[in-house]
N, C-alpha and C positions, 0 to 999 in steps of 0.2 A: 804685406801684399801677397796676393795669391798668384798662381800661374795662369790665371784667366778662367779656370774652372770655378763655377759657382760653389760657394760654401754650402754644405748641407744644413738645412734649417734644423735648429736644435729642439724644436717643440712641434709636436704633432697631435692632432685631435681629429682623426678620420671619421667620416660619416659615409657609409655605403649608400649610394643613391637607390639601389634596389630595396633597401630597408626603409626608405622614407615613405610616409603616408602621402598619397596623391591628393588628399583633401584637406589635411590639417597642417598648419605650420609646425616646424620643429623649433622650439625656443631653446636658446643656449646661453650659458653664462660660464665662461671658462677662464681660468687663471692658472698660470704655472706656479709650481712650488718654489720656495726660495733657492734651492740648489739649481733648478732649471733657469731661474731668473739670472743667476750668475753666468750660466752658459750663454744665455741670450745676450747679456752685456758683452761677453767676449765676441760672440758672433757679430754684433752690431758695432764693435770696436768703440765702446763707451765705458765709463768708469763703473756704473752700476745701474741696475733696474730695481728700484725699491718696491714698485707695485706695477702690475699689468693685468688688465682685465678686458675681455671682449664679450659683449652681450648683444643679443639680437635674435633674429629668427630667419629660418630658411623656409620660404613659402612656395607651395606649388603655383605654377603659372601655366595655365592650359593643361594639356594632357601629359606633357613630357618635360617641361622646362621648370626651372626653379629660380627664385629671386632671393638673394641674401641681402639683408639690411642689418647693420650692426653699428655699435659704438665702441670704439677702442679708447681706453684711458690708461695712461702710464705715468708714473713718477720716476724720473731718471736723474742721473748725475753724469755730466760730461766734463771734459777738460776745456778750460778757457783757451781760445785760439791764440791769445796774447800771452797770458801769464802761466798757463797750464794748471792753474788752480781749479779745484772742483766747482762746478756750476750746477745748481739744482734746476730742474726744468720739468715740464709736463708735455705730454703728447696727447692730444685729443683729436680723434679723427672719426668722421662718419664714413662708413664703408657700405658701398652698394655694388652688388655684382649680379649679373644675369647669366645663368647657365643654360645654354640653349642646345637641345639635342640635334637640331638641324644646322648648327653653326658650320659655316664653310670658311676655312682659313684663306685669306687673300693669297693669290698665287703670282700675280704680276710683280715684275721687278720693282716698279714704282707704282704704289697704290696710295690713294688718299687715306688719311687717317679718319675714321668715321667719327661723327659728332658724339655718338654714344660709345664711349670707351669702356663701359662696364660689362659689355657682352663678351662671352667666351664660350668655348665648347663645353658641353656637359661631360664631365669625366665620370668614371665608374665610382670614384670616391672623391668627395669634397672634403679637403682638409681645412677645417675651420681655423686651426692654429697657423697654418701657412698663410691663409688670407690675412689673419691678424698681424703676423710678422711682416708681411709685405707692406701693410698700411703703417705699421710701427716704423719701419725703416724709412719710408717715404716721408713720414711726419717728423722725423728727428731734425732739430735745428742744425743747419749746415755749419754755422759759425757761432757757436755759443761763446758769449763774452761775459765776464764777471763785471758787475756794476763798477764803473769808474775806470776800467782798464782801457788804456789808449796806447797806440803804437808810438807816438812821439815822432821826433824827427831824427834821422840819422844823416850826418854830414861826413862824406868821405872825399878827400882830395889829396893831392900830392903835397909834400911839405913845401911851404913857401908860396903856394898858390892860394888865391881867394876861393873859398868853397862856393859851389853853386847851390843855392837854396831854392825852396819851392816858390817863394815870392819873386825870384829872378826869372822864373819860367812863365810869367804872366805878361806876354807881349802887349796886350791891349791896355794894361795899366800905364805903360810908358806912352802909348798913343793917346790915351785920355789926358795925361798930363800935358802933352804937347798941344792938344786941342784946347784945353783950358787956358794955356799960356797964350795961344794965338787969339782966343776970344777975349782975353783980358781978365779972365776969372782967377788967374793965379797970381 
């Protein structure tokens, strides 16, 4: 666990906005090297990142704004939440961001979340790798589970007492049995 400060992102691919062509899209296809994928796995707190790629384009929109559309694909290994054994998985995410020069950050204490959550302020530098890592982290399975892994039942009670089981906690099952008995179905 951290002390609340965000971990620094291990991968960076900056693009200076002043260097972008205002008429043509910038196409990109970026992937971290194996050593960097190890750092990304540590950063994301998973076992490993076998492959990671982010492809797309950054397109001018109007005179000063830009739209980023991309596809993130990763092959990963996480620990099973039940057995802690390795679980292979994939992350596939479509990414869309709008960078607006005239973006105004909401200032009210309580403000509504806009329907379009892809808009943000246009920075001096757009870091494509940071955008990819944000999508990667949001796309990770929260509870990876190995096929066939189940929690099972744990019964804990004092010696000599009858354990309370899940089926004992179904009050309407007893009510149904009484109703059936009353109706003559039992």
